[in-house]
Backbone bond lengths (Angstrom), bond angles and torsions (degrees), N, CA, C in turn:
res aa  C-N    CA-C-N  psi(-1)  N-CA   C-N-CA  omega(-1)  CA-C   N-CA-C  phi
1 X - - - 1.431 - - 1.516 108.69 -
2 X 1.334 115.62 148.93 1.455 121.32 -176.45 1.522 109.41 -126.04
3 X 1.344 115.72 134.15 1.464 121.70 177.26 1.525 108.54 -127.21
4 X 1.330 115.93 177.76 1.458 120.08 -177.41 1.525 113.64 -88.65
5 X 1.324 118.22 -36.58 1.466 120.49 -173.29 1.523 111.04 -126.32
6 X 1.336 115.70 162.19 1.463 121.06 175.73 1.529 110.52 -61.26
7 X 1.346 116.25 -40.56 1.470 120.19 179.94 1.526 110.24 -62.09
8 X 1.325 117.03 -42.26 1.466 120.55 179.05 1.525 110.75 -66.05
9 X 1.315 117.04 -33.98 1.466 121.02 177.88 1.521 110.29 -61.89
10 X 1.321 116.76 -48.56 1.469 120.61 179.89 1.524 111.41 -66.69
11 X 1.329 116.57 -39.31 1.471 120.43 179.87 1.528 110.14 -64.60
12 X 1.331 117.55 -43.00 1.464 121.71 179.21 1.526 110.60 -64.88
13 X 1.314 116.42 -43.81 1.468 120.86 178.30 1.537 110.01 -58.88
14 X 1.326 117.14 -42.45 1.467 121.82 178.82 1.519 112.60 -65.33
15 X 1.338 116.63 -41.05 1.471 119.76 179.24 1.522 111.21 -66.09
16 X 1.319 116.82 -41.23 1.472 119.97 178.91 1.526 109.82 -63.45
17 X 1.346 116.07 -46.70 1.464 120.33 179.01 1.531 110.31 -58.17
18 X 1.330 117.35 -43.59 1.466 122.47 -179.56 1.532 111.15 -62.97
19 X 1.326 116.98 -43.18 1.470 120.39 179.11 1.526 111.61 -65.13
20 X 1.324 116.57 -41.13 1.469 119.74 177.51 1.526 109.63 -61.36
21 X 1.332 116.08 -45.22 1.464 120.84 -179.32 1.533 110.95 -61.84
22 X 1.326 116.75 -47.21 1.471 120.15 -178.52 1.526 111.62 -62.99
23 X 1.332 117.22 -39.63 1.468 119.49 178.40 1.530 110.34 -68.36
24 X 1.331 117.62 -37.25 1.469 120.58 177.53 1.530 110.60 -62.24
25 X 1.336 116.40 -44.77 1.470 120.45 178.20 1.530 109.83 -62.61
26 X 1.332 116.76 -40.38 1.472 120.29 178.14 1.528 110.65 -62.20
27 X 1.338 116.81 -38.91 1.469 120.17 177.82 1.527 110.82 -65.05
28 X 1.317 116.84 -42.10 1.468 120.34 -179.59 1.526 111.57 -65.74
29 X 1.320 117.40 -37.14 1.468 121.80 -178.23 1.530 112.75 -89.86
30 X 1.324 115.63 -15.60 1.464 121.64 -174.06 1.535 110.67 54.77
31 X 1.337 114.55 37.09 1.465 120.51 179.10 1.526 108.87 -163.39
32 X 1.333 115.70 148.72 1.462 121.37 177.95 1.524 109.75 -162.50
33 X 1.334 115.62 156.05 1.465 120.76 174.30 1.527 111.16 -90.40
34 X 1.314 116.58 -13.93 1.461 121.49 -177.63 1.529 109.28 -79.71
35 X 1.351 118.33 120.78 1.473 120.60 -177.58 1.533 113.50 -62.33
36 X 1.328 117.11 -34.78 1.467 119.54 178.99 1.525 110.33 -65.95
37 X 1.337 116.38 -47.13 1.457 120.00 179.01 1.523 110.76 -64.67
38 X 1.323 117.56 -36.89 1.473 121.10 178.95 1.522 110.26 -61.06
39 X 1.339 116.87 -42.52 1.472 118.92 179.10 1.526 110.64 -68.75
40 X 1.335 117.52 -33.94 1.467 119.99 176.85 1.524 111.59 -67.37
41 X 1.337 116.99 -37.78 1.469 120.42 179.53 1.524 111.50 -59.70
42 X 1.321 117.19 -34.23 1.474 119.96 179.76 1.525 111.54 -70.97
43 X 1.331 117.33 -21.33 1.464 121.87 -178.45 1.534 112.81 -90.51
44 X 1.325 117.69 -16.01 1.470 121.65 -175.32 1.529 109.57 -89.69
45 X 1.351 115.93 125.69 1.463 120.69 -179.49 1.529 112.30 -77.40
46 X 1.333 117.43 -45.66 1.469 121.71 -176.44 1.531 108.74 -118.08
47 X 1.331 116.23 97.95 1.463 121.20 -176.13 1.531 112.24 -66.25
48 X 1.342 118.05 -34.86 1.470 120.83 178.88 1.532 110.88 -65.50
49 X 1.323 115.63 -43.78 1.468 119.41 178.51 1.528 109.85 -65.14
50 X 1.324 117.19 -41.38 1.464 120.98 178.14 1.530 110.42 -61.43
51 X 1.340 117.03 -41.70 1.466 120.96 178.73 1.528 110.50 -63.23
52 X 1.329 117.52 -38.52 1.471 121.11 178.19 1.528 111.05 -65.54
53 X 1.314 116.19 -44.07 1.472 120.55 178.94 1.532 110.01 -64.05
54 X 1.328 116.78 -41.94 1.466 120.69 178.97 1.527 111.77 -66.02
55 X 1.330 117.68 -34.12 1.465 120.80 176.37 1.530 110.13 -63.97
56 X 1.334 116.68 -43.43 1.471 120.24 176.36 1.528 110.87 -61.67
57 X 1.329 116.18 -42.81 1.470 120.31 179.04 1.525 110.83 -62.62
58 X 1.324 116.10 -40.80 1.468 120.98 179.48 1.534 110.69 -63.25
59 X 1.317 116.31 -41.56 1.468 120.79 -179.82 1.527 112.20 -69.85
60 X 1.322 116.69 -28.98 1.464 120.81 -178.10 1.530 112.92 -93.54
61 X 1.305 116.90 6.86 1.458 120.60 -176.03 1.529 112.31 -60.51
62 X 1.331 117.48 -31.10 1.467 119.72 178.92 1.525 111.89 -65.71
63 X 1.332 116.95 -22.13 1.463 121.06 179.14 1.526 112.55 -91.47
64 X 1.321 117.03 -1.40 1.468 120.65 -177.81 1.525 110.26 -64.21
65 X 1.309 115.81 144.62 1.464 121.85 -179.13 1.527 109.84 -83.37
66 X 1.337 115.43 86.33 1.464 121.86 175.15 1.520 105.66 -120.78
67 X 1.335 117.13 116.61 1.460 122.37 -172.52 1.517 111.31 -130.06
68 X 1.339 114.72 161.00 1.461 119.09 162.79 1.526 105.57 -77.50
69 X 1.307 116.84 166.81 1.468 120.12 178.44 1.529 109.83 -59.06
70 X 1.336 116.61 -45.07 1.460 119.77 -179.75 1.526 111.35 -64.70
71 X 1.327 116.79 -40.72 1.456 120.49 178.93 1.519 111.94 -63.50
72 X 1.330 116.42 -40.25 1.464 120.95 178.58 1.529 110.36 -63.90
73 X 1.330 116.29 -46.89 1.470 119.62 179.77 1.524 110.71 -61.09
74 X 1.331 116.61 -43.26 1.464 120.85 178.55 1.523 110.93 -60.08
75 X 1.317 116.51 -43.29 1.468 120.32 -179.80 1.530 111.00 -64.83
76 X 1.331 117.48 -44.16 1.465 120.52 179.91 1.525 111.33 -63.81
77 X 1.347 116.53 -39.63 1.465 119.18 178.46 1.522 111.39 -65.05
78 X 1.328 117.15 -40.03 1.465 118.62 -179.27 1.525 111.48 -74.06
79 X 1.341 117.93 -36.13 1.469 120.18 178.80 1.522 111.89 -70.96
80 X 1.328 116.64 -29.21 1.460 121.58 -176.65 1.525 110.78 -118.83
81 X 1.327 116.49 42.29 1.463 121.05 -174.56 1.530 111.95 -60.11
82 X 1.320 117.73 -44.18 1.462 119.79 -179.10 1.523 111.11 -67.17
83 X 1.322 116.42 -45.33 1.455 120.48 -177.86 1.525 112.32 -65.76
84 X 1.339 116.66 -34.62 1.467 120.13 -176.97 1.523 112.21 -86.64
85 X 1.334 117.06 -12.40 1.455 119.99 -178.35 1.523 112.69 73.95
86 X 1.320 117.47 16.24 1.467 122.06 -178.72 1.527 109.40 -98.76
87 X 1.319 115.12 159.74 1.459 120.30 175.46 1.523 109.60 -72.42
88 X 1.327 116.58 159.84 1.465 120.47 -179.88 1.519 111.93 -68.46
89 X 1.317 117.64 -39.87 1.468 121.43 -175.53 1.521 110.23 -99.89
90 X 1.298 117.96 76.63 1.463 123.16 177.61 1.514 109.62 -98.96
91 X 1.332 116.19 150.36 1.455 121.54 172.76 1.508 107.79 -126.47
92 X 1.325 116.94 135.81 1.452 121.26 173.28 1.518 107.43 -91.46
93 X 1.317 116.45 124.01 1.457 121.23 -176.75 1.519 108.46 -108.16
94 X 1.325 115.38 122.29 1.456 120.17 -179.37 1.523 111.78 -82.14
95 X 1.326 117.62 -35.39 1.459 121.82 -178.43 1.520 108.21 -123.55
96 X 1.329 115.90 108.12 1.457 119.73 -175.77 1.524 112.72 -93.42
97 X 1.333 118.81 7.20 1.465 121.23 -177.74 1.529 111.48 -60.40
98 X 1.334 117.65 -38.64 1.464 120.18 179.21 1.525 110.70 -65.67
99 X 1.329 117.92 -36.76 1.467 120.70 177.32 1.523 111.10 -66.41
100 X 1.348 116.71 -40.80 1.466 119.85 178.46 1.530 110.39 -63.15
101 X 1.338 116.42 -42.86 1.469 119.14 178.30 1.525 110.34 -62.92
102 X 1.324 117.39 -44.07 1.465 120.93 -179.68 1.526 110.70 -60.70
103 X 1.342 117.36 -39.80 1.464 120.86 178.26 1.527 110.62 -63.97
104 X 1.341 117.28 -41.92 1.472 120.37 177.78 1.523 110.99 -65.25
105 X 1.322 117.23 -41.57 1.467 120.77 179.17 1.528 110.43 -63.84
106 X 1.331 117.19 -41.57 1.466 120.85 177.45 1.528 110.74 -63.68
107 X 1.335 116.73 -44.33 1.464 121.15 177.72 1.529 109.97 -59.31
108 X 1.335 116.27 -45.83 1.466 121.97 -178.91 1.535 110.34 -59.23
109 X 1.331 116.25 -45.41 1.465 120.53 179.83 1.534 111.78 -63.46
110 X 1.318 116.01 -44.68 1.466 119.82 -175.08 1.523 113.15 -73.88
111 X 1.350 115.86 -38.46 1.463 118.39 -169.72 1.523 114.88 -109.11
112 X 1.313 118.44 -23.95 1.469 119.60 -177.30 1.527 112.85 -97.78
113 X 1.312 118.28 -38.72 1.471 120.38 -179.93 1.531 112.37 -58.59
114 X 1.340 118.84 -41.88 1.468 118.19 -177.06 1.542 114.51 -75.57
115 X 1.328 119.41 -6.32 1.466 121.58 -175.73 1.526 111.30 -66.62
116 X 1.358 115.36 151.77 1.461 118.00 174.97 1.532 109.39 -71.78
117 X 1.308 115.90 166.19 1.469 122.08 -170.56 1.532 112.88 -57.68
118 X 1.333 117.95 -44.64 1.467 121.30 -176.24 1.531 111.31 -63.29
119 X 1.305 116.20 -46.47 1.472 119.76 -179.89 1.524 110.00 -68.19
120 X 1.320 116.99 -38.82 1.469 120.50 178.28 1.523 110.75 -61.05
121 X 1.345 117.89 -37.39 1.466 120.73 178.18 1.525 111.19 -63.89
122 X 1.320 116.92 -38.23 1.469 120.64 177.45 1.530 109.64 -64.13
123 X 1.313 117.11 -43.19 1.468 121.35 179.24 1.520 110.20 -63.66
124 X 1.337 117.17 -47.34 1.467 121.49 -176.89 1.526 111.16 -67.83
125 X 1.338 118.35 -23.23 1.464 120.50 175.18 1.527 110.77 -64.90
126 X 1.317 116.62 -28.15 1.469 120.57 179.47 1.518 112.63 -96.16
127 X 1.323 116.95 -40.28 1.466 121.55 -177.22 1.522 108.66 -135.48
128 X 1.299 117.89 124.24 1.470 122.16 -179.84 1.531 111.81 -72.65
129 X 1.321 116.40 -24.48 1.458 120.41 -178.72 1.515 110.08 -174.67
130 X 1.328 117.13 -172.63 1.463 120.90 -176.89 1.532 113.55 -60.03
131 X 1.338 117.33 -33.90 1.469 119.91 -179.61 1.527 110.47 -64.82
132 X 1.349 117.72 -41.56 1.469 121.02 177.45 1.525 110.87 -66.39
133 X 1.320 116.30 -39.64 1.463 120.28 176.81 1.526 110.19 -60.12
134 X 1.321 116.53 -44.79 1.466 120.74 179.61 1.524 111.08 -61.38
135 X 1.337 117.21 -41.86 1.472 119.94 178.27 1.522 110.90 -59.25
136 X 1.332 116.82 -37.46 1.464 120.78 -178.98 1.524 113.00 -72.31
137 X 1.314 117.21 -35.23 1.471 119.15 -173.50 1.519 114.22 -106.04
138 X 1.326 118.22 -5.24 1.470 120.58 -173.60 1.524 112.35 -56.50
139 X 1.321 117.42 -42.52 1.477 118.77 -179.13 1.524 111.33 -64.37
140 X 1.333 117.28 -30.64 1.458 120.25 177.79 1.528 110.93 -72.96
141 X 1.324 116.09 -33.63 1.464 119.95 176.67 1.519 111.37 -66.75
142 X 1.333 116.11 -21.59 1.459 120.72 178.94 1.527 112.02 -96.04
143 X 1.344 117.49 9.39 1.454 120.41 170.69 1.510 116.95 108.87
144 X 1.325 119.65 -3.14 1.465 120.73 179.26 1.526 108.69 -85.15
145 X 1.329 116.42 132.44 1.459 120.92 -178.97 1.528 110.11 -79.38
146 X 1.343 117.39 139.14 1.465 119.58 178.75 1.523 111.06 -70.40
147 X 1.327 116.10 146.46 1.462 121.11 176.77 1.521 108.36 -82.78
148 X 1.326 117.43 142.13 1.461 122.08 -177.66 1.523 111.69 -64.21
149 X 1.335 118.68 -31.65 1.462 121.13 -177.01 1.530 111.88 -65.50
150 X 1.306 118.57 -25.78 1.463 121.21 -178.65 1.523 112.11 -65.35
151 X 1.321 118.09 -27.77 1.457 120.81 -179.35 1.523 110.40 -63.20
152 X 1.337 118.02 -45.15 1.462 120.47 178.95 1.517 111.32 -66.21
153 X 1.337 118.44 -38.75 1.467 121.14 177.43 1.520 110.09 -61.44
154 X 1.317 117.57 -44.68 1.460 121.98 -178.50 1.526 109.87 -64.57
155 X 1.333 116.75 -40.55 1.467 120.38 179.15 1.521 110.25 -63.80
156 X 1.322 116.57 -41.69 1.463 120.56 179.03 1.513 111.91 -64.14
157 X 1.323 117.99 -40.97 1.467 122.14 178.38 1.519 111.56 -64.01
158 X 1.309 117.50 -27.62 1.458 121.32 -177.83 1.529 111.75 -90.89
159 X 1.327 118.33 5.25 1.458 121.30 179.34 1.510 113.43 83.23
160 X 1.313 118.01 13.27 1.460 122.63 178.60 1.519 106.73 -101.49
161 X 1.335 117.99 131.13 1.472 118.19 -179.12 1.524 110.86 -63.07
162 X 1.359 116.96 141.94 1.470 119.88 178.58 1.524 110.64 -58.67
163 X 1.321 115.49 148.12 1.461 119.21 179.41 1.519 109.18 -71.41
164 X 1.323 115.65 147.66 1.459 120.22 177.92 1.519 107.93 -82.77
165 X 1.314 115.95 134.45 1.462 121.05 -179.67 1.521 108.84 -73.62
166 X 1.348 119.13 112.89 1.463 121.17 -177.91 1.519 112.52 -67.06
167 X 1.312 118.54 -17.61 1.460 121.63 -178.74 1.528 111.87 -89.72
168 X 1.339 117.88 -6.16 1.460 120.07 -174.63 1.517 111.94 -76.10
169 X 1.321 119.85 -27.88 1.475 121.95 -177.27 1.493 112.52 -82.40
């Protein structure tokens, strides 16, 4: 079974366990106030055997496959790693903002720190650090294409004259 949240997973597991227990008790007593269980009792030929099977089910409830959607997907990917073409050690990430920031910080360290002073000043005129860079490019990382006009605005803000449009003449 698949649910949306960890809390719902535990709540569902508890409800299933409770229903199994109540039906087992109904089988042992051959009586219940629950109309659903009462109709089930009329369908069961051997109540003692049913109670034994339900006791086993109740004891094995902790092994029942009740997952969140992410947990289920993770399990299927790991169980079917060869068939899915995925690595064995995959992680499903719900919030990738920290990864995007880390990528910007790594880029900043590798490409901006080694720059000479003049070029670094041009960069810092547009972005004070990796967090500012991320704010500028985050929408593009999420699939939105940059507009061509922004390049000239950015160049102007950095003290670089806007490029001349070769198609204007």
